[in-house]
Wavefront OBJ file of the C-alpha trace (Angstrom):
o trace
v -5.523 -22.249 -27.742
v -6.143 -19.865 -30.634
v -9.526 -18.188 -30.882
v -11.508 -17.225 -33.952
v -10.855 -14.047 -35.863
v -14.090 -12.574 -34.508
v -12.631 -12.408 -31.008
v -11.374 -9.017 -29.880
v -9.791 -8.397 -26.517
v -8.081 -5.496 -24.880
v -6.467 -4.822 -21.577
v -4.652 -2.089 -19.764
v -1.844 -2.082 -17.209
v -3.665 -2.011 -13.848
v -2.579 -0.113 -10.766
v -0.748 -2.899 -8.985
v 0.991 -0.647 -6.457
v 4.386 -1.865 -7.574
v 6.020 1.542 -7.510
v 7.840 0.790 -10.769
v 6.804 -0.189 -14.265
v 10.108 -2.067 -14.563
v 8.710 -4.867 -12.389
v 5.951 -5.449 -14.900
v 8.332 -5.201 -17.861
v 10.745 -7.633 -16.223
v 8.070 -10.317 -16.066
v 6.381 -9.607 -19.399
v 9.452 -9.499 -21.663
v 11.788 -12.420 -21.109
v 14.435 -10.983 -23.429
v 14.464 -7.503 -21.882
v 17.404 -6.677 -19.570
v 16.608 -7.081 -15.891
v 17.045 -3.789 -13.964
v 20.201 -3.566 -11.831
v 18.306 -3.267 -8.544
v 16.442 -6.510 -9.250
v 19.683 -8.198 -10.355
v 21.248 -7.295 -7.000
v 18.300 -8.841 -5.176
v 18.519 -11.915 -7.413
v 22.214 -12.334 -6.649
v 21.594 -12.159 -2.895
v 18.823 -14.740 -3.165
v 21.000 -17.076 -5.246
v 23.872 -16.880 -2.763
v 21.477 -17.535 0.104
v 20.034 -20.596 -1.616
v 23.473 -21.938 -2.567
v 24.693 -21.527 1.039
v 21.588 -23.200 2.465
v 21.869 -26.110 0.024
v 25.528 -26.626 0.895
v 24.765 -26.425 4.625
v 22.008 -29.036 4.385
v 24.130 -31.335 2.215
v 26.923 -31.209 4.795
v 24.581 -31.641 7.760
v 23.044 -34.797 6.264
v 26.472 -36.460 6.396
v 26.688 -36.006 10.158
v 25.916 -39.109 12.256
v 23.209 -39.291 14.897
v 20.527 -37.176 13.196
v 17.037 -37.888 14.535
v 14.745 -39.545 11.994
v 12.122 -36.756 12.015
v 14.834 -34.125 11.547
v 16.391 -36.198 8.766
v 13.069 -36.325 6.905
v 12.612 -32.582 7.315
v 16.115 -31.789 6.039
v 15.802 -34.118 3.041
v 12.473 -32.547 2.137
v 13.966 -29.045 2.213
v 17.001 -30.183 0.230
v 14.828 -31.688 -2.513
v 12.931 -28.402 -2.792
v 16.232 -26.540 -3.278
v 17.733 -28.998 -5.790
v 15.925 -27.621 -8.846
v 16.732 -24.008 -7.959
v 20.387 -24.846 -7.386
v 20.608 -26.621 -10.750
v 19.191 -23.520 -12.463
v 21.641 -21.289 -10.601
v 24.581 -23.529 -11.593
v 23.527 -23.326 -15.236
v 23.302 -19.527 -14.981
v 26.719 -19.295 -13.309
v 28.258 -21.434 -16.072
v 26.703 -19.268 -18.784
v 27.958 -16.093 -17.051
v 31.486 -17.531 -17.014
v 31.149 -18.265 -20.714
v 30.239 -14.619 -21.360
v 33.285 -13.436 -19.385
v 35.543 -15.740 -21.404
v 34.087 -14.581 -24.724
v 34.549 -10.932 -23.766
v 38.220 -11.620 -23.073
v 38.535 -13.439 -26.375
v 37.049 -10.459 -28.254
v 39.557 -8.117 -26.586
v 42.482 -10.416 -27.414
v 41.455 -10.826 -31.072
v 42.249 -7.287 -32.203
v 44.579 -8.456 -34.958
v 42.533 -11.536 -35.944
v 39.406 -10.166 -37.626
v 37.850 -13.573 -38.328
v 38.311 -14.770 -34.742
v 36.953 -11.465 -33.439
v 33.868 -11.770 -35.655
v 33.154 -15.335 -34.535
v 33.710 -14.515 -30.864
v 31.457 -11.454 -31.113
v 28.649 -13.565 -32.589
v 28.996 -16.171 -29.856
v 29.088 -13.400 -27.252
v 25.780 -11.988 -28.466
v 24.174 -15.431 -28.292
v 25.617 -16.181 -24.842
v 24.547 -12.768 -23.497
v 20.989 -13.419 -24.663
v 21.079 -16.870 -23.031
v 22.287 -15.321 -19.755
v 19.387 -12.863 -19.859
v 16.911 -15.684 -20.459
v 18.438 -17.750 -17.655
v 18.307 -14.795 -15.264
v 14.624 -14.360 -16.047
v 13.931 -18.069 -15.459
v 15.808 -18.061 -12.138
v 14.031 -14.883 -11.049
v 10.612 -16.457 -11.643
v 11.741 -19.650 -9.908
v 12.882 -17.757 -6.803
v 9.768 -15.605 -6.436
v 7.921 -16.818 -3.306
v 5.564 -19.642 -4.243
v 2.292 -20.849 -2.813
v 2.952 -24.448 -1.747
v -0.629 -25.361 -2.650
v -0.204 -24.363 -6.315
v 0.702 -27.887 -7.425
v -2.390 -29.429 -5.821
v -5.761 -30.248 -7.257
v -8.679 -28.206 -5.999
v -12.320 -28.318 -5.034
v -14.590 -26.027 -7.040
v -17.690 -24.675 -5.319
v -20.250 -22.563 -7.214
v -23.280 -21.054 -5.479
v -26.161 -18.986 -6.840
v -26.224 -15.464 -5.401
v -28.568 -12.521 -5.867
v -31.030 -12.724 -8.759
v -33.422 -15.584 -8.068
v -33.866 -18.152 -10.832
v -31.507 -16.320 -13.174
v -28.741 -16.537 -10.536
v -29.146 -20.324 -10.328
v -29.046 -20.614 -14.140
v -25.875 -18.494 -14.187
v -24.340 -20.692 -11.467
v -25.042 -23.694 -13.697
v -23.442 -21.916 -16.671
v -20.293 -21.124 -14.653
v -19.993 -24.686 -13.337
v -20.247 -26.065 -16.880
v -17.753 -23.439 -18.125
v -15.127 -24.700 -15.675
v -15.957 -28.300 -16.584
v -15.317 -27.536 -20.265
v -12.133 -25.606 -19.446
v -10.960 -28.624 -17.439
v -11.589 -30.933 -20.401
v -9.753 -28.547 -22.758
v -6.687 -28.828 -20.515
v -6.934 -32.622 -20.139
v -7.532 -32.335 -16.388
v -9.880 -34.584 -14.411
v -13.290 -33.223 -13.361
v -15.265 -35.221 -10.783
v -18.640 -33.914 -9.635
v -19.068 -34.060 -5.868
v -22.529 -32.591 -5.421
v -25.180 -30.671 -7.371
v -28.323 -29.150 -5.879
v -30.707 -28.155 -8.648
v -33.666 -25.760 -8.721
v -37.066 -26.005 -10.423
v -35.656 -24.028 -13.365
v -32.872 -26.621 -13.787
v -30.337 -24.157 -12.516
v -27.857 -24.922 -9.744
v -28.449 -23.674 -6.226
v -24.960 -24.959 -5.482
v -22.527 -27.397 -7.043
v -19.076 -28.743 -6.248
v -16.431 -30.804 -8.019
v -12.858 -32.019 -7.607
v -10.445 -30.968 -10.361
v -7.183 -32.907 -10.564
v -4.105 -32.294 -12.679
v -0.627 -30.813 -12.600
v -0.727 -27.324 -11.050
v -4.484 -26.822 -11.420
v -4.927 -24.897 -8.161
v -2.141 -22.485 -9.067
v -3.799 -21.920 -12.444
v -7.314 -21.155 -11.226
v -7.059 -19.974 -7.618
v -7.766 -16.369 -8.628
v -11.211 -17.360 -9.925
v -12.536 -17.202 -6.355
v -14.988 -14.381 -5.797
v -18.315 -12.991 -6.954
v -19.080 -13.316 -10.672
v -21.768 -11.050 -12.126
v -23.924 -11.623 -15.195
v -25.902 -9.042 -17.171
v -28.376 -10.458 -19.685
v -32.046 -10.852 -20.585
v -33.385 -13.936 -18.751
v -35.338 -16.498 -20.764
v -38.352 -15.761 -18.545
v -38.206 -11.996 -19.212
v -40.947 -11.058 -21.697
v -40.271 -7.297 -21.747
v -36.661 -7.755 -22.879
v -35.160 -6.051 -19.839
v -31.564 -6.765 -18.842
v -31.214 -8.302 -15.373
v -28.132 -8.421 -13.178
v -27.475 -11.577 -11.160
v -24.517 -13.035 -9.305
v -22.922 -16.335 -8.376
v -19.985 -16.998 -6.078
v -17.037 -19.207 -6.965
v -14.705 -20.760 -4.402
v -11.462 -22.506 -5.369
v -10.158 -24.576 -2.445
v -6.868 -26.523 -2.560
v -7.317 -30.220 -1.926
v -6.294 -31.308 1.558
v -6.310 -34.410 3.728
v -5.607 -35.585 7.261
v -1.903 -34.794 6.798
v -2.663 -31.093 6.170
v -5.493 -30.724 8.673
v -5.903 -32.555 11.957
v -9.512 -33.295 12.906
v -10.256 -35.118 16.141
v -13.164 -37.538 16.214
v -14.844 -35.561 18.981
v -14.803 -32.413 16.792
v -17.101 -33.732 14.089
v -20.685 -34.936 14.084
v -21.888 -37.184 11.272
v -25.615 -37.473 10.598
v -27.316 -39.667 8.017
v -30.740 -39.021 6.525
v -32.911 -39.819 3.542
v -31.979 -37.962 0.409
v -34.550 -35.615 -1.054
v -35.449 -34.838 -4.644
v -35.192 -37.048 -7.696
v -33.324 -40.303 -7.542
v -35.819 -43.098 -7.372
v -37.144 -45.255 -4.587
v -33.716 -46.296 -3.291
v -32.494 -42.728 -2.787
v -35.560 -41.625 -0.861
v -36.101 -44.698 1.311
v -32.557 -45.334 2.605
v -30.405 -43.112 4.797
v -27.654 -42.641 2.220
v -27.287 -38.847 2.573
v -24.557 -37.620 4.927
v -24.184 -34.368 6.846
v -20.837 -33.627 8.522
v -20.623 -30.830 11.100
v -17.293 -29.483 12.384
v -18.072 -28.166 15.877
v -15.085 -25.783 16.388
v -15.784 -23.809 13.205
v -19.469 -24.511 12.597
v -18.745 -25.677 9.029
v -21.445 -28.007 7.705
v -21.096 -30.173 4.589
v -24.013 -32.231 3.269
v -23.776 -34.709 0.362
v -26.574 -36.877 -1.039
v -25.572 -37.497 -4.646
v -24.352 -41.080 -4.270
v -26.477 -44.111 -3.433
v -23.685 -45.241 -1.126
v -23.536 -43.686 2.334
v -19.815 -44.471 2.434
v -19.163 -42.542 -0.800
v -21.220 -39.564 0.364
v -19.277 -39.496 3.639
v -15.936 -39.599 1.792
v -16.994 -36.710 -0.448
v -18.252 -34.667 2.500
v -15.005 -35.177 4.410
v -12.906 -34.182 1.381
v -14.801 -30.881 1.163
v -14.474 -30.346 4.926
v -10.703 -30.901 4.797
v -10.401 -28.417 1.919
v -12.461 -25.744 3.701
v -10.505 -26.113 6.942
v -7.189 -26.039 5.077
v -8.205 -22.855 3.262
v -9.410 -21.345 6.548
v -6.030 -22.009 8.136
v -4.226 -20.575 5.104
v -6.382 -17.439 5.243
v -5.620 -16.958 8.935
v -1.900 -17.264 8.270
v -2.155 -14.782 5.389
v -4.135 -12.320 7.509
v -1.261 -12.152 9.983
v 1.100 -11.024 7.232
v -0.223 -7.832 5.690
v 1.971 -7.881 2.567
v 1.046 -11.450 1.724
v -2.590 -10.681 2.391
v -2.398 -7.841 -0.136
v -0.885 -10.237 -2.676
v -3.676 -12.773 -2.179
v -6.678 -10.510 -1.746
v -8.012 -11.373 -5.190
v -8.433 -15.013 -4.190
v -9.438 -14.716 -0.547
v -11.960 -11.889 -0.493
v -15.090 -13.537 -1.859
v -17.258 -10.494 -1.181
v -15.726 -8.522 -4.052
v -17.021 -8.602 -7.621
v -14.190 -10.009 -9.670
v -15.725 -10.509 -13.123
v -18.687 -9.346 -15.194
v -20.268 -11.325 -18.047
v -22.256 -8.905 -20.217
v -24.164 -10.897 -22.826
v -25.793 -7.980 -24.757
v -22.331 -6.512 -25.388
v -20.681 -9.901 -25.821
v -17.932 -9.041 -23.370
v -16.337 -10.446 -20.228
v -14.395 -8.069 -17.973
v -12.104 -9.138 -15.162
v -12.049 -6.342 -12.590
v -8.956 -7.669 -10.798
v -6.682 -6.820 -13.727
v -8.829 -4.626 -15.959
v -8.893 -7.139 -18.824
v -11.850 -7.246 -21.250
v -12.495 -9.927 -23.857
v -15.222 -9.593 -26.490
v -15.662 -13.345 -26.850
v -18.310 -14.308 -24.329
v -19.625 -17.330 -26.229
v -16.167 -18.874 -26.513
v -15.388 -18.178 -22.858
v -18.593 -19.851 -21.674
v -17.413 -22.870 -23.689
v -14.160 -22.848 -21.698
v -12.136 -21.336 -24.559
v -10.089 -18.191 -23.958
v -10.316 -18.325 -20.171
v -6.539 -18.805 -20.121
v -6.060 -15.141 -21.081
v -7.557 -14.128 -17.729
v -5.664 -16.929 -15.982
v -2.286 -15.891 -17.407
v -2.665 -12.159 -16.675
v -3.879 -12.878 -13.123
v -0.839 -15.098 -12.540
v 1.380 -12.347 -13.968
v -0.118 -9.830 -11.560
v 0.484 -12.159 -8.620
v 4.096 -12.767 -9.662
v 4.705 -9.038 -10.063
v 3.257 -8.395 -6.607
v 5.434 -11.142 -5.143
v 8.453 -9.597 -6.833
v 7.523 -6.213 -5.349
v 7.371 -7.824 -1.904
v 10.779 -9.389 -2.544
v 12.173 -5.950 -3.329
v 10.642 -4.479 -0.179
v 12.110 -7.257 1.959
v 15.580 -6.681 0.495
v 15.467 -2.902 0.910
l 1 2 3 4 5 6 7 8 9 10 11 12 13 14 15 16 17 18 19 20 21 22 23 24 25 26 27 28 29 30 31 32 33 34 35 36 37 38 39 40 41 42 43 44 45 46 47 48 49 50 51 52 53 54 55 56 57 58 59 60 61 62 63 64 65 66 67 68 69 70 71 72 73 74 75 76 77 78 79 80 81 82 83 84 85 86 87 88 89 90 91 92 93 94 95 96 97 98 99 100 101 102 103 104 105 106 107 108 109 110 111 112 113 114 115 116 117 118 119 120 121 122 123 124 125 126 127 128 129 130 131 132 133 134 135 136 137 138 139 140 141 142 143 144 145 146 147 148 149 150 151 152 153 154 155 156 157 158 159 160 161 162 163 164 165 166 167 168 169 170 171 172 173 174 175 176 177 178 179 180 181 182 183 184 185 186 187 188 189 190 191 192 193 194 195 196 197 198 199 200 201 202 203 204 205 206 207 208 209 210 211 212 213 214 215 216 217 218 219 220 221 222 223 224 225 226 227 228 229 230 231 232 233 234 235 236 237 238 239 240 241 242 243 244 245 246 247 248 249 250 251 252 253 254 255 256 257 258 259 260 261 262 263 264 265 266 267 268 269 270 271 272 273 274 275 276 277 278 279 280 281 282 283 284 285 286 287 288 289 290 291 292 293 294 295 296 297 298 299 300 301 302 303 304 305 306 307 308 309 310 311 312 313 314 315 316 317 318 319 320 321 322 323 324 325 326 327 328 329 330 331 332 333 334 335 336 337 338 339 340 341 342 343 344 345 346 347 348 349 350 351 352 353 354 355 356 357 358 359 360 361 362 363 364 365 366 367 368 369 370 371 372 373 374 375 376 377 378 379 380 381 382 383 384 385 386 387 388 389 390 391 392 393 394 395 396 397 398 399 400
């Protein structure tokens, strides 16, 4: 989405510990030649994938395969199909380039043929470069949760009433960004304060690849502005935390009945006589981890229980993913921007009209548009680029 002419933004190349600027250039410029060392890694990966695909295709023809193994093999094969199709297209284009080079050499005495072949060779070479770039991005290690929806949790942090107002502003910013992208935004729970701010709020966002787009929003967001209650005009600093949790269910996380305790109670706050006189609110406690989820927004106890369980599944799934990442130091370094919620990831400075993302060193002077959900994709795209470059660096290290 294009922003108004008044918007100014700048950014610098952060220290991503890649050891080579070529990694960044490879991902940023699709038409730039891919360095030879990365091409060698790409070729090894393509051969490995082609061999694995052929092995699985042959194995599936063998009789007597157990049903669970058959399902597992078919699932892996389907995941490889798209990559193999891209590799086949690249191989075909590379053969075309080889043929055109031979034709140019053989057309020494035919100037017209040589000119036509040279033009086609330039086009085919550019197409090979583009295809190599596409395959490279496809083969970079992916987060399997990227294609899922996610649960958004926003909580007021330090700063009193101003922190709760900022939490409300952030929650509404993501709601507007969701609408701008034609995703689905379903509020799960909102706990308000006397100042009409949000103590905490949660929602489910559904759509194609939404978790992969916004997973790096997790962390502490800081605001610097003059609160509406400040008479002396002093700038206050407040914080709110954002958590982006991939949606999960009983297939992803196993919860035994004896591990959870479900309590019902009367909902507090506004809502009318029905809300306060019936036990519609639900509190779910997961004993092994101590995670507690309480929902009271719906009049139906059944709906509140379903919402609470969906949040519990997401938190447990993310906990398991974090444990797995912690056991792999390189992957943990790649994901630290999304898993370490104690770090300050972004500052919203209203007097200066700027928003700075500290994960990538990007600053936009368009705070009003960003709070309306417009322009957030600049942060999203650069954060994804950083993650892909880090994954590519890990791929290089593994192949060394």
